[in-house]
N, C-alpha and C positions, 0 to 999 in steps of 0.2 A: 503494499499499500504506499503510495507516494503522494505527498501533498504538493499541489500547485497553486500558483496564483495567476489568473489570467485577466488582463485589463481592469485590475482593481477589484476583481470579483473572486472570492475564496471558493475554489472547487477542489475536488478530490478525484485523483486517478486511481482506479482499481483494477488490479489483474489478479484474478482469483481462480483457482481450481476448486470446484466443489462437486461431490458426488460424481467425479469422472468427467464433468463438462467444464470446458474452459469458457470462462466469462470475459467477453472482450471488454476493452478499456472504456470506462464510462466517467463521464464528468457529472457532478451534481453539487448543488450548493451545500454549505455545511449544515444549513437548516434541515436537509432532507435526511431521513433514516431509510436506508434500503436493507430489506430483509431478504436473504437467499435461503429458502427453506426455514431453518431455525437460526441462522447466522445473522445477527444485526450489526450494523456499523453506525456509530453515533459520532457527531461532530465533538470536537474539544469544547468543554464547557466555557460559556462566556464568563467574564468576571462576575456578574450577578449570580452566577449558579456555582461559583466556587465555594467549597466547603472543606475545613480542616479535616484531618483524620483523627477522630476522637479516640479511637482505641490505641493509636500511636502515642498520643499525649499520655494516656493512662499507663501504658506499658513503660514509658520513660519515667513517669512519677514514681511509680512502684520500684523500678530498677534503681533509681536514684536513693529511694528510701533504705536500701540495703546498706548505704555508706553511713555509719553512725547509728544504725538500727539499735534499739535498746529493748530491754525486756518488758517495759510497759506498753509496748506497741507503737510507740513513736520513734522519734530520732534525736539524737544528741550530736549535731553536726555544727558545733561552734565554730566561729571563724578562726582560722589558723591552726585547727587541730588536724590530726592525721586523716580524720573522716572527711573534713572540709577539703583537704587536698586531693583525696581520692575521688570525692564527688565532683570536684572541678575538672579532674582528668576525664571522668566519664562525660561530663557536659561539652567539654571541648570536643570530643569525639562526635557527640550529637551535632554540634554546630558544624563541623566539616561535613558530616553526612547531608546536612542542609544546604551544601554548596556555598558556605560562607568562608571568607578569607579571615582566618582567626589570628589575633594577636593578643598578648597580654600586656597591658600598658604598665608604666612605671609604678602606678598605685596597686597593681595587682588585679584590676578588672578584667575580665574576659570580654573582648570585643570582636564580634564577627561582622564583617562588612560585605555588602553586596552592591555592585556598582549599579547606577541608574542609567537611564538614557541620556541624561544631561548631568554630568558629574561636576559641573560647575555650580549646581544647587547645593544648599546646605543639606546635611542628611536628616532623614526622619529616623528617630530613635525609638526602639521598642525593648522591653526587658524588665528585670527585676533582680531577685537575689536568691542564693540557695543556702546560705547559712542559717542556722536556727538558733533558738534559745535552747538552754540545757532541758532535756527531757520535753522537747517540742513535738510539734506534729509534722506531717508529711505534705502540707499544702500551702502554708504561709511562705510567700515568695516563690516557691516551686511552681505553682500553678501559672504565675506570671511569666516565669522563665522558660518553662517547658512550652507554654503557649506561644511565646514570641519566637522560639525556635521552630515550633510547627508552623507558623505563619510563613516564615522564611522558606521552610521545606515545601510548603504547598505552592508558593510562588515559583520555586525552582522547577517543581514537578510539572507545573502547567506552562513553563517557559514564558512567564509574565515578568516583564521588566518595569519596575516603577521609574517615573521621571526622576525622582530624587534617589540619591544613593540611600540604601537602608543599613542602618546599624543595629544589630542585636547586642545588648549590653547586659552581661551578668555582674552585678556590683558586688564587690566584696565587703564583708562585714557590716551589713545593713543594721543587723540586730545590736551591734555594739556601738552604734551612734552615727550610722549613715556615712561610714568612713570612705568607702570608694567613691560615692557620688559627691562628697564634700571635697575630695581630692580634685574632681574634675572641675567643680565651680570654684576652685581656690580657696576654700574655707578652711581646709585641714591645716593646722599649724604645726610648726616644728616642735613646739612644746608637747603637743598631743602625742607626737609620735613614741614619746617615752612613757606614755600611760600603759598600764598593764592590761590586757584584754583578758576575757574568760578563759582562754586557752593556757594562761600563764606566761605567754609571750608578750613583749612589748608590741605596740602597733608597728614599731620600726622593724623589729624582728619578724613579725607576722608577714608583713609585706614581702620581705626577703624570702620568707618560707614558701609563699605561694608564687614566686616567679617574679616579683616586682622589684623596683629599685627605688628605695625612699630618698636617695640622693638626687633623683631626677624628677621629682614631683611636678617641678615647673613645666615639664614638657606635656603633662596631660591636661594642664589647666585650659578650659575654654571660656570664651568671653560671650557676652549676650549677642545673640544673632549667629553664633557658630553652628546652631541647630535650628532646622525648620520647625521641629515639634518633637514632643517625647509622649509616647502612649505607655500605660502600664495597666496590665490586667492583674487582678488580685482578688483573694477571697475577702469577704466583708470583714470577717473577724468579730461581727456583731450578730445580732439576731433580727434585725428589722426585715431583710429580705426573705429569710426563712419563714418567719412568723406571718408575713403578710403574703406569701406565695408569689413573690415578685421575682422575675428571672435575672434582671439586670439592674444593678445600681449605677447611676450615672453621678459621679462624684463631683459636687459643686466646690470642693476645696479641701485642703489638708490642713488640719488645725495647727495652730501655733503651739508650741510646747516650751514652757519656762520651767526651769528647775533650779531650786535653792537648797543649799545646806544651811540648816538652822541650828545654831549653837546656843544653848540655855545654860548660863553659868549661875549656880546656886552656891550652896556651902555643904560639903559633906561633914557628917557629924554622926555622933553614936545614936543608934536608933533607940536604944534603951534609956538613955539619960537625957535626951533632948525633948523638952516639951513641945507639943504639938504647936502651940502659938509662938514658939522660938525658932521654928525651923525655915530654912531658905531651900525648900525641896524642888530641885530642878525637874524631876519627873512629874511631879504633881502639876507644875506649871506647864510642862509638856502635854499632859493630858488635857488640861484646860484649853491649850493651844489647838490640839487635833480636833476637839469639839468645835471650837470657833471656826476653824477652816471649813468643816462640814456646814455649819450654820449659815456662814457668810456666802458661800458658793450657791448653796440652795435658796438663798433668800432673793436672788435675782432671777428673773425670767429668761429662759434661753437653754442652750445645749452645752454650756460650759460645764467642766469637771475639775474638781480639785482633790488631790490625794496626798496623804502622808503614808508613804509605803516602807519607810525605814526608820528604826529608832534604835539608839544605843545609849543605855544608861550606865554612868561611871560613878564609883568604881565598880559596881555590879555585885555587891555583896548583900545578902538578906538582912544583915544587922547594921547596914551603914545607909544613912539618908543619902540619896543620889545628889552629888554636887555638880554633875555636869551631864547634860543630855545633848546628842547630836541626832538630828532627825532630818528628813527629807520633806520638801514642799514641791509639788508638781501642779501647774495650772495649764489647762488646755481650752482653746477656743478658736474659732475661725477669725475672731476680731482681736487684734493685737490691743486695741485701746481697752476692750473689755478685760483682757488679761491684766492690764496695768491697774485698772479700777478696782479689780478684786484684790490684787497684791496690796494696794494702798490700804484698803479696809482691813486686810488681815494683819499688815504691819502695825496699823493703829491700835488694833485689838491686842496684839502682842506686847505693846508698850503698857497698855492698861493691866494685863496679866503680869508683866514685870513688876510694876509698882506695887501690886497687891501682894505679890508673893516674894518681894525683895530679892528678885532675880534680874538677870540681865540677858537680853535677846540680841543676838547678831546674825544678820542674813548674808549670806554669800551666794551671789548668782554664779551657777558653774554651767548652765547649758541654756541657750536660746535658740529655738527653731522657729523662724517667723512664719506666720500663716501664708499658705499658698494657694490662693483661689485658682481653680482650673479655668482654662480659656473657653469663653462662651461659645465661639464657633465650633470647638472641638467638642464640647458638651452636645451641641446641636447635632453634629455629624454621628456621635456615638448613638444618641436617640434615634436618629434617622436610620442607622445601620440595624439597630435592634428592631425597630419597627419593620423594616424590609424582611427580616428574619422571622417575624410574627412573635416577638419577644416582648414581654411587659417590662416596663421601666420605671424607676423612681429616682428623683433627684435627692441626693443625701450627701452629708459630709463625711469625711473620714476622720474617725476619732483616733486613728493611729497614725504614726509618722511613716513616711515612705520616701524612697529616693527621688519620687517625682517632685517633692517640695524643693530639693537642691536643684533639679533640672529646670524648675520654674525660674531660677534666676538667669537662665540661659535662653529660653524661649518659651513658647505657649506648651502647656501641658494638658493631658486628659487622663483620667483613671475610670477603669472599668470594674465593677465588683460583681462576684457571683456569690450565690448564698453559701453561708457557713452553717451546717446543720446545728441547731440549738444554740447558735452564736458562740461555739466553743473555739478558742484558739489558744496558741501557746501551750498546747496540751497533746498528750498522745491521742486523746479522744477527737481532736480536730478532724473534720471531714467535711468534704464537698462532693456531691454526686457527679459521676463521670458526664452525665447529660448536661449538668450546668456548667462544667468545666469546658465541654465542647462548645456550648452556646457562647461562653465568654470568649473563647479563642476565634470563634467565627465573627463576633462583633468586632474584636481586635482587628482581624483581617480586613473586614469590610470598611471599617473606620479609617484604617491606613489607606486603603485604595481610594476612599473618597477625599481624604486629606492630601493625597498625592496629587489629586486632579484640581484642588481648589486653588 
């Protein structure tokens, strides 16, 4: 069977022997299906008919889950661990199978490139991450990574070339602070390279371990306008889509995340001989502070959240009044101004608690991820792609941080959510149905194609 093109009209030349009879060469439009007995011939699918291979995605997800597999049924593939390195090698092979030209940049990100018909255009980026939290699940980050590779594979199989160059990026150490994407947007500092990761290695050591070169991070930095757009597929990690039986979440933005270490200084003293009215109990002040955080954050209408997730009381003996407490404070919202307003209220309340308890509060800001609204046009294209595929949608925020918020500093971004069963994530019980994963990958594919033409 040989394909021809005649005077701008696609035709197909066929020479077949069937049932002992030679069929003469015939030309017919791609839209025509010819059946010879039980032998049909179909035209190549148009772009509108393209679909990813859902089984292949699931095979890849399950195979990747073997690297760092734990007895709880999930995976512990923390960044810079042996399991992470092995998983990256597996993924690198998948990217090559998808006909991508793969490199490891100086930050340790895996980047697979596919040429476009106009390589003077800025590239379109798709991707996610494959590192996990300790005792995590098989879907967080992995669905977006395997989905992005599958999109590239589908384009290659169908000989479709986008106008823009396409890059599939598997960011390193997303769970440890968006390290790979922050290197690309130039935010990763020299000081942070010496912080110790969950693997026990410093960030600097970890980058070397996975094939990067921390001394050349300047080479990976991109500036605003260097990318045409970034798209990321991800599990929701919440319960909205699953509970409302909605197939696709169209992300309106990624919340800002501000994090402080709060130190409360009291006075350590004997628990048996110090009267209750003479105590400077740092832990009691901390307990009142934690209650105040919850009260203040819930007193304001909206979807903001506030969390105290870590606390350490010193000296930590049952018979000693705690003289020092160090705890964390985290605030998240789509509006940076609201985060500041909540912090100001919490700070004022802390001073009131300090005065009443004869303690001292000190706040040290240790992390700021600014809110990242997604691009309105990309949101529209995601909704349109889902509608074309017959899938229901909901506009919603992302309560979790993602590499997309760093890419938003470089160009327009969009995120596609698929349901997480019961809203469980960062757990071995994390699960998304194969059908939902395939739906999300198809929306990613068709949003990319629409974006490429826009």
